[in-house]
N, C-alpha and C positions, 0 to 999 in steps of 0.2 A: 504493500500500500504506500510505502514511503516513496515509491517511484513517481507518484503523482506530484511530488514536491521536489524531486531531484531531476527527473527527465522533463522534456518539453510537454508540460501538462496539456492533455486533450489535443495535441497537435502532431503527434508522431505517426505519419502515414508512410507506408512502405515505399522504399526507393525503387522497387521493382514492379511498379504498377503495370508496366508494359507487358508483363508476362501473364496478366490475368486472362482468363478464358471462361467459356460457359461452365466448365467443370468447377472452377473455383469461385464462381459468382456469389453463391450463398455464403461461403466462408469469408470472401473478401468484404462483403457487406458488413458482416459482424466485426471483422478486423477494423474496418474503417470507422465503425461506430465505437471502437475501443472495448467491445464486448469480448475480451480475450478468452475467457473460459469457454464460451460457446464456440468461438471461432476455432480454437484448438481442436475441439471435438469434430468440427466439420472438415478441417484439413486432414485430421487423422483418418477420417473415412476415405478420403482420396488415396492416402497411403495404403490403407488396407485393401482397397479395390484395384491397386496397381495403376492408379492414374496420377501419381505424384511425379513432379520433376524438381529441378533445382529451385524454382520459384516457391513451390510449396514447402520445401525444406527450409528455405530462408524465412518464410513467413512463420513457420512453427518455431524456428530458432529465435526469432525476434520476439514472438509472443512470450516464450519462456524466459528470455532475457528480461523483458519488461516486468514479468511476474517474479523474477529472481528464483526460478526453478532451475538451479544450475546443472543438475544431472540431465534433464531433458534438453536444456539449451545446448549443452555440450554435444549431446548425441546428434541434434539436428544441424548444428553448425559444422560438424565433421562432414556431413553429407552436402551441406550447402556450398562449402568452399571447393568442392570438386568441380563446380561450374561457375560459381560467383567469384569474380576477381576484385570485388569492391574492397578497398582498404579497411573500411570501418567494420566489415564483416569479420576480417581476420582479427581486428582489435577486440571486438566483442567475444570472439571465440577464445582468444587468449585470456580475457577477463574471467570467463566462465571456467576455463581450465584451472586458473589460479584459485578460484573460489572452491575448487575441489582438491586443492593442495597439489596439483600436478604442474609444478613450476617448470620443470624441464620441457614438458610438452608446450606449456604456455610460451616459453621463450622462443620455440620454433615458430609459433604463429606470430609472435611479435616481430621476429626477423622478417617474415613475409610482409607484415604490415609496414615495417620500416622501409622495405624495398619498394613498396607501392606508393608510400607517402613520405619520401625522404625529408621533406621540408616541414613536416608536422613536428612540433616541439616534443610530443610524446615519443616519436620515432628517434629524434636526436638524443633525448635523454636516455632511451633504452640502449642505443648504440654506444653511448659514453660509459654506461654502467649496467651491463646486462645481468651481472650476478650480484644484485643489490640485496636479495632476500636475506642472506646470512647477517648482513649488517643490521637490518631491521630486527631480526630475531635476537641479535646479541645486545640490543639496547637494554639499559638498566630498567628494571621494573619499578615503576613509580606509584602504581595504584593497585588496589584490590577491586575486583568487580564481582557483584553478587546479584542474584535475582531479587525482584521486588514483588509485593502484592498488588502493584498497579497493573501487572500483566494479566491478560485473559487468553481465551482461545482465539481472539480476534487481534487485529493489528493495534498496537499501542506504541507511540513514539513521541519524541520531542518534549520530554518532561523538563520543567524548569522550576526552581524553588525561589520564591520571594517571601521573605520573613518566614512564616510557617505554612504558606499555601503553595501547593504543588499543582501547577497547571500542565495539562498534557492533552494530546490528541488521540482519539480512539475510535474504532469502528465497532465497539461493543454493543451499541444500541440495536438490539435484535428486532425492535419494532419498526425500524427504518427499512426502506426499500433497499435491496442490494444493488451494488454498483457492478456493472458488467466486466470491468477490468479485472477485478479480483473475486467477484461473487461474494463480496462482503458488504455490510451496510455502509452508507456514506459516513464520512468522518465528522465527529463532533468534538467540542472542547469540554474537558472535564476538569474538576478541581478536587484535590484531596488535601486534608490537613495533616501536617507532620508534627508529631509530638516531640518533646524534648529528648526522648530516648530513641527517636528515629522511626517509631511506629507510624504507619500511614493509614489514615481513616478510610472508610468506604467512599469511593469517588462519587461525586454528584455532578450533574450536568450544569454548565454555565448557560442557562436557558436563554438569557437575553442576547447572547452572542450567536447562538447556533441557528442555522436555517435548515431547510430540507435538503440542502446540497452539502458540499464539503466545507468544513470550517476548521481553522487551526493550521499551524501552531500560533502561539502568542508570545509577546514580550511585554514587560510591565516596567514602568518608570520607578526610580528609586523611592519616590514618595508614595507609590502604590496607587496613584490616582489616574494614571493614563495607561491605556493598553493599545498596543498595535497588534494586529492579527491578520493572518491569511484567511481568505474566504473566496468562495466561488463568485465569479463576476455575474452569475445569474442573480445574485443578491440585488444588483442594480439593473437587471434586465439588459446587461451588456453581453453580446455574443456575436459570433459570425455564423451565417447560414451556409451549410453544406447541402445544397439542393440535391445533388446526385445521390447522397446517402440519407436524405430526409433527416438531417442532423443539425442541431444547434451547437456550435463549438464555443464553449466558454473558456475563460482563462482563470488562473489564480490571480487575485488582486490583494492589495494591502489596504487595511482599514484602521481607523483610529476610533477609540471609545474612551469616554471619561466616566469616572466612578461617582455615583451619588448615593450616599449611604452604603448599602451593601450590594447595590446592583450597578451594572454597566449600561450606559446609554449614550445618547448624542453621537451615534455611529456615523462616521463620514469616510468617504473614499479618499485616498491620497491622490494628489494632483498628477502624479506621473504614472498612474495606472493606464492601461490601454487594453482594448479588445484584440490588439494585434500581437501582444506578447504578455508573458506572465510576470508577476512580481509576487514573491512569497517568502516565507521563513524569516520573519523580522527578528532583529536583536538590537535593543537600544543600549547605548553606552550608559554607564552609571551617572555620568554628568548630564545626561539627557540631550547632549548636543549633536550626536551622530546616530543615525539609524542605518544598520547594516541589513542587507537582504539579498536574496538570490533572484536572478532574472535572466531571461534570454532576450532582453531588449537590444535594439541596434547598438553596435559597439562591443558586443560580447565577443570574447576570443573563441569560445567553444559553444556547446549547446546551451548550458546554463552557467552563469558566472556569479561571483560574489561582487556586490556593489555597495556603495555607501552614499548617503545623502545627508547634508547638514540640516539640522532642525533648529530653526531660528527662534530667538526669544519671543517673537510675536506670534509664533505658531505656524509661520510659513516654512517652506522647504526650499533648499537650494537645488542645484542641478545634480542628478545622480552621477557618480563617478565610478568607473570600473577600477577594481583594486589591482589590476595589472598582472603581469606574467609571474610574479613571485607567488601569487595565489592561484590564478586561473590558468586553465589549459584548454586544449581543443576538445577535451572531454567535458564532464559536468562537475561543477563545484556548487555545493549547497549547504544548508543548515549552518550558517555562521552563528557564532556566539562570542560576543566581546566580553572579556573578563572585567573584573572590578577595577583593574588598573588602567582601563581605557586604551590599552595598547596591545595586549595579548589577544589574538583572535584564534578561535578554534573553528574548524570547518571540515566538511566531508568532501572527498574528491574521488572520482573514478579515473581521472586522467593522470595523476601522479603515480610514481612507483610505490606500490603497496603490496599487501599480502593477498589481496583478492577482493572483488566487489568494491564497495566504497570503504575507504579508510579515513580515520580522523587524523587531521594535521593541526599543528599549531605554528603561529608565526608572530614575531614581535614586530608590529607595524612601525614602531619608532626606529628600529634599526635598519629596516629595509633589506634584511637578509632573506634567504629562501625559506620556505615552509619546511617543517620537520615532521616526519611520520612519528606518531606517538608510540608505536610498537605494541607488543603484547603486554597485558591482556586487554588493553583498550581495543586493539585491532586484531582481527582474525582473518581467516580465509573467506569469510562471509561478508555481508553488508554491515558496516559499523558506522554510525552517524549520529548527529544531534547530541554532541557532547556539551554539557552545561555544568557550571560549577558555582556554588555559593560559598564565598570565602568566609563569611561570618560563621556559617554552620560547619565549615570544613568538610562539605560533602557535595556530591554532584550526581548527575544522571547521564546515562549513555543509552542509545537505542541500537538494537542489533537483531538480526535474524539468525544468529548463531545457534539458537535452539530450535530453528525450523519455522519461526514466526516472528514478526516484528514485535519485540518485547522491550520493556523499559528495565534497565539494570541500574543498580546503585554503584557509585564510584567513591572510593575512600582513598585518600592519599596515604602512602606508606611514609610515616614520619622519618625523615632522613636529614642528616646534617652534612654539609660539604665542609670538610676540614681542609683549610688552605694553609700550607706550611711554606715558610720562606727560610732558607738556610743562609747564614751570614758568618763572616769572620767577627768574633766577639771583640777583637782588639781594634779593627779598622772599620767595621761596618760593611766591608766589601761583600758582594754577593758571591756565594759559593755554588757554582755549577758542578754537576756530576757527583754530588754528595749522595751517599746511600741513606735512604730514609725508609724506616719501617713503622707501621702502626700496629700496636698490640692491644688486645682487649683487656678487661679487668682481671683476667686470669693469666696474663702475660703470654698469651698465645699470639704469635705473629699472624695478622690477618693478611697483610700485603706488604710488599717491598718495592719501592720505586727509586729511580735516579732523578735528582733534581735537574730541571731544565736550565737554559742559559740565563734565566732570571732567578735561579735558586729555588724554584717553586716545585712543589709536589701537592697534589690534591687527592683526597680520599672521600668516598661517600660512606657514611656510617649511620647506625641507628640512633634515634633520639634517646635522650635521658639515660645514656650509659657513659661511663668513664672510659677513657682510652689513654694510651701513652705513645708518644712519638719518640723514636730513637733515631738520631741522626749521626752520621760519621763520615769522615773523609780523610784520605791520606794526608798526613802532616798536621792533623787536628785531633783534639781530644773528643771522642764520641760522647754524646750526652743524651739524657732522656728528658722529655718535656711533657707535663701532664696536660690532658685534654678533659676539661670538666664536662659535666652533664649539660646538655643543651637541647632545646626543641627546634633548633635551626632557625633559619635555613643555612646559616653559615657561621663557622668559627675560624678565626685567624690564629695561627700559632707561629710565634717567632722562635727560631732555633739557632741562636748564636753559638758558635763553636770556638773554643780557645785553641791556639796553636799547641801542639802536643807537648812542647817544652815546659808548659806550666805545671805539669804533673811530675816533673823530675826535680828532686832535691839533691843535695850532696850525698845523702845516704840511702835514699829509697825512691821508688816510683809509687806515687800515691794514687790509689784507685778508690772508687766508692766501695762500700761494703759488699762483699761477695757472699750471697746467701745460698746455703744448701738446704735441701729438704730435710725434715727431721729424721735423724738416724740414717742419713744417706750421704754418699760422697760423690754422686754424679754431678756433672756441671750442668747447671740450669741455663735457660736462655738468657736470663739476666746476668748470670755469671760469665757466660761466653761473651756478652757485649762488653763487660768490663775488661776481661782478659784480652780482648782484641786490642785494647788500648796499649797494654803491655807489649803485645806483639809488634804494634806500630813503633813503639819506642825502641825496641830491640832491632827492628829492621833499620831504623834511622841511625842507630848507634851500634854498628856491627861488632865492636869490641866489648860491649857491655855483657857482664855476667850477673845473673840474678839468683838469689836464694829466696824461695817462696816459703814463708813460715805460716803454718796454720794453727790457730789457737781456738780453744773452746772456752765456754764459761765454766763456772765452778759447780754446776749441777751435774750429777752423775759421778760414778766412781773414777778414781785416778787412772786406773788401768784402761777402763773403757774409753775415757776421754783421750788418752794418749793414742790408742789404736785408731779411733775415729778420726782424730786430727791428722794422723799419718796417712790414712787413706785419702783424705781430702787434699793433703799436700801433694801426694803422688798423682791424683786425678788432675790437679792444676798443672803439674809439670807435663803430663802426657798431652793435655790440651795445647799447651804452648808448642811442644814438639810437633804436634799434628799440623800446626800452621806453618811449618817450614823452618823453625828455629832449631839450630843444631843442639843435640842433647848435652853437649859439653858446656853449653852456656846457661843452663837452667837446672837447678836442683831444688828439692823440696824437703821440708822437715816438719813433722808434727810435734807441736809443743804441748798438747793437752792443755791443762790449766796451770802450767808451771810459771808462766810469765803474764800474770794478769795486768791489764792496763790500769784497772781500778781495783784497789785492794778494799774489800768490803766483806763484812760478816753476813749481813742480811741485805743482799744486793737488790736494787730495784731492777725493773725490766730494762730500763735505759742502761744501767751499769752492766747488766748481763750482756746486752747487745754490744757495748764497747769492748768487752772482753772477748766476745765471740767474733774474731776478726782474722783477716789474712794480711800479711805484710810482705812486701816485695823489696828486699834489701839489695842494694847495689854492692856486689862483691868486687867488681872491677868495671871501670868505665872505659 
């Protein structure tokens, strides 16, 4: 049903009209009246009776394309391309193959499309990057997507949340006459109330907005008093006559309504509506100054494009502007949603490189950069569209037929923090490129390790409300650790100044941070390895240096036990240094047990125990 608002509504007539004949007359009439369900049945009779040709196959393929029955569309496009060399047929065939996850086969059809339409931007983009799918699949997951109670066995889509009211479009009204395109009732606007815990109340009709034809989707101003909505142009008795098919062809148009009390009224048509093209799927910026919408009006790059128009303070409108090639393609773009920041635009596209069907994209209109595919789970191989988001409630909605029908899904951001690290020389402030930077979780497990760029930068994406540690090191510098506190994001900056390695060298020893061992164990931990790597660096820079590693325990435990444990730890330390390429003759270890306490105490505090439980790295020879 969403194709009414993505494709050229009520206007898509087959390009192969010349192949009509007496056998196809009945089916063609239904097709041209957009009664696709009945038309498909009539064309199928021709196939069953052996009277089908390439024209019939193409008609069937296009019917199922418009109804997004991907399996049937794929079957009939495979037969249609045997005789039909129209570029768009190959493009649609590729789209349907992608929608079934057959990316390799889709690429073959895209290659044929590109050869037939080399100047089409979709063809150029494909030839520049034919193997784009792995990049999309590898994108960081930013949201969770779940089913909602707004969905029924009919089409529902384009849900948007304002304060606590959720407005959406649905064909669930079983009392209404069915529409021949999908054999579902005409569309209406509904409203549900969202509770603080996210529960959605039983939807009710927004009666004063709806007509007996298609109505919705809607957008509402920040103050809640102005609504813009799509509706059938029959509302104003605006249509074109198709005498040959005894058909009145309407369009999607945009209307404005104002709220009085709890009802909407004073409904007016927007001045740039026309019976010659459609305008639909409005989205109003939060400042109320710009209305975004989709249209196939003159000046469109493809079938349907995203446009914008200024909303003046006196209630008048400017001249609609096409958003250009960063957003629009020779395919269809629709369902714009402008975020609360007034610059981030979300929209659906069939013309950009995606996973199949319609995918959702986002673009920062202020930067003028290309639109970005939002990846999974927002996008799938099926139709995904009408992404909306309420920043105050930190929740949004998405429409998709991934479950076999147009359904409304809830969207919840995965709380994440971008940790931005900059490594510098602590003495001079100079940027340190090619530094090794690791991020550890609260259990000291290394999550990832990166090398700083020429600006000394490394970035990580981590979970909200968790503590982390950054470890940074570089040849010639003392490695160090830097805490990352709990944060709800979106960004945390970490400065990582490193001292030249010489600062840890005294006349008598190399001073490292305490090296901790697990209770009753002598294996080198990740934290211990990070500290010992500093000693390795010192010994590499000073090739004649000889070190004695002395391991001490606190006074808890028996004398003999402490001596054995400290000896094991001292030898583990020695073996680690040797494993890093230092000659065994330059490092020795000795366990001291509790014989040389740093703090002499009878009833030692935890801090005093910690001072005694230490490792020392004495310089035997420089």
